[in-house]
N, C-alpha and C positions, 0 to 999 in steps of 0.2 A: 445786245446791251453792252456798252463799254465797261471795261473793268476799271474800277476806281483806283487811282494811284495816289498814294499818300507820301508826303515828304517825311523822311526819317531823320532824327536828330540824336545828339548825345543827351545825357541827363541834364547838361547845362545849356542845351539849346543849339549847339553847333550842327549845321546841316551835314548829314553823312550820305544821303542817297535817297532813292525812291523805291517803294514797294507797294504791293497790293494790300488791301485791308486784311485779307486772310493771312498773308505772310507776316504782316506787322504783329498780329495777335498770336500766330503760331510760333514765331521766333522771339517774341517778347521785345520788339524794337520800340525805342522811345519815339513818340510822335506828338504833334501838337493838336489840341482840340479847343473848341469854342464852347464855353459854358455861359449861359445867361440865366440868372435868377431874377424873377419878377416879384416885386412886393407891391402891395396896395395899401393905401392909408384912407381910413374912413372913420369919422367920429372919434378920432383919437386912438384908434386901434390900427396896428400895423400887422398885416398878414403876409406870409410868404406863400407863393403858389407852387405846387408840385405836380409833375405829370405822372400819370399811371401808364406804364409801358404796356403796349399791346401784347396780348397772349400769342400773337403771331411772330413776335420778335425772336430772332435766333439767340440773342443774349439777354438774360435776365427778364424774361417775360413776366408780366403781372406784378412787377415791383415798382415802387415809387422812386422818383429820381428828380434830377435837376429840371427846372421849368422847361428849358430847351437847350439842347447841346448837340454837337456833332463834330465829325472829323473835318479837318481842313485839307482839301485836295492839294496835290502838288502844284497846281497852276493857280491856286488861290492865295489871297492874303487873309489876315485875321478879320479884316473888315467884311469879307464875304460871308463870315459866319452868321450874319443877321438873316441870311436866307433860311437858316434852320428855324428861326422863330416864325417866319411866315409859312414855311412848308409844314411844320409840325402843328402849329397853333393857330394859324390864320391871322396873326397880327403882323401888320406891315410897319416896321420900325426902321429908322435910319441908325447907322452905327453911332452917329454923333449924339443920339438920345441915350446911349448907354454910358455907364460909368465904369471904366476899367479898374479892376481891383488887384491886378498883378497875376502872377503865375504860381500855381501850386502843383508840385509833382505828386502824382497819384498812381499807385500800382495795385492792380487787382490780379492776384495769382491763384489760378485754378488749374486742375488737371487738363492739359491740352489747350489752355487759354491763358495767355499772359498779356494783360493790358497795361502798358506803361505810358502814361500820358503826362505831357506838360500842359496842364489845363489853364487856359487863359480865362480868368473869372471876370464876368461882367454883371452889372446890376442895372435893372430898369425899375424906376420908381413910377408906377402907373397909378396915379392918384385915383383916376376914374375907372380903372379896369375892374371889371366884375367877372366872375367865372363864366357867366352866361355869354361873355363876349368871345370866348374861344370857339374856333371852328377847326376841329381836329382832323389830322391825317390818320385815318383808321388803322392802316397797316403799321403805324409807328406808335400812336398814342390812343389808349382806350378811354381815358378820362382825366379829370383834373381835380385837385383838392387844394384847399386853403387851410393854413394853420396859423395860430398866433405866433408872431415871430419870437417873442421872448421864450415861449414854451419850446419852439424849435431850437433856439439857441441852447437852452438847457439840455435838450436831447442830444445835440451835437457834442456838447461838452461832457456828456455822460453824468449830468447832475440830476437827471430824471430818466425813467425807463419808458414811459409812454406819454403821448400827447393826443389831444382831441383834434380830429380832422373832419371837415365836411366838404362835399363836392358832388361830382356826377360821373357817371359812366355812360358812354354812348352805346346803345344796343340797337338791334334791328327793330325793336318796338319803340325806340325813341330814347331820349335822355332821361336816365334814372338817377335820382338823388341818393346820397348815402351819408351816413355819419359813422365814424368808427375811431377806435384808438389805434395809434401807430407806434411801433417800436422800431429801432434801427434794423431789426431783422426784416422789416417790411420794405426796406430800401435796397437799392443796388449796393453791393458791399464795397463801397469806397473805403480807403484807408482811414483809420481814426484821425490821422493828422489832416487829411483833406477836410473832413467834416469840421474839425476845430478851426483850422485856418480860414476856411470859407466863412464860417459863422462869425468869427471875430472880425473879419474884414467888412462883412456886410453890416454888422452892428456898429462898427466905427463910422462907416459912411452914413448910416441912418442917423446917428447921433450928431454928425457934423452938418447934415443937410436941413 
């Protein structure tokens, strides 16, 4: 299996070199990532979709996260990031169907693991997308959830502590539904500023569209 090479950059995005994924996280090198948040609108309600990371993941297993996201390999452009949506969720989308929302720098600092990302945020407004439409890559994604966007916004802004989520988990016995309350501790520990900036940008786009 080929070792994935990732382009390394400065905090401002200037290219500095190439490294493996392990080196990037071990040395805390800045690198670029593709983030896509999916929202659906139905009967006047706007929901944002969350992925539940597989228990087999090396990093942050069993936590909720961005709808679809991934590293951009050294030989790829940001447009190639749409492959993450199809690989992880089974949705085939064109890059032109996404709305770019700019870059947010995000640092996750843990013992032996430093993730410094220049996250390119994208939004997909899938009016007709239902959770049942997802076909998940089991080694990456265990399930999906949907939450009311306004409640999610308030959670990201730390105006509330918990929100209601409903969704499913794929198991060997089939797809199992669930409902539960989520707090930020149930999510991958992105920086507070990432949550706020991302939520503000999505809200602004939803209001303009």
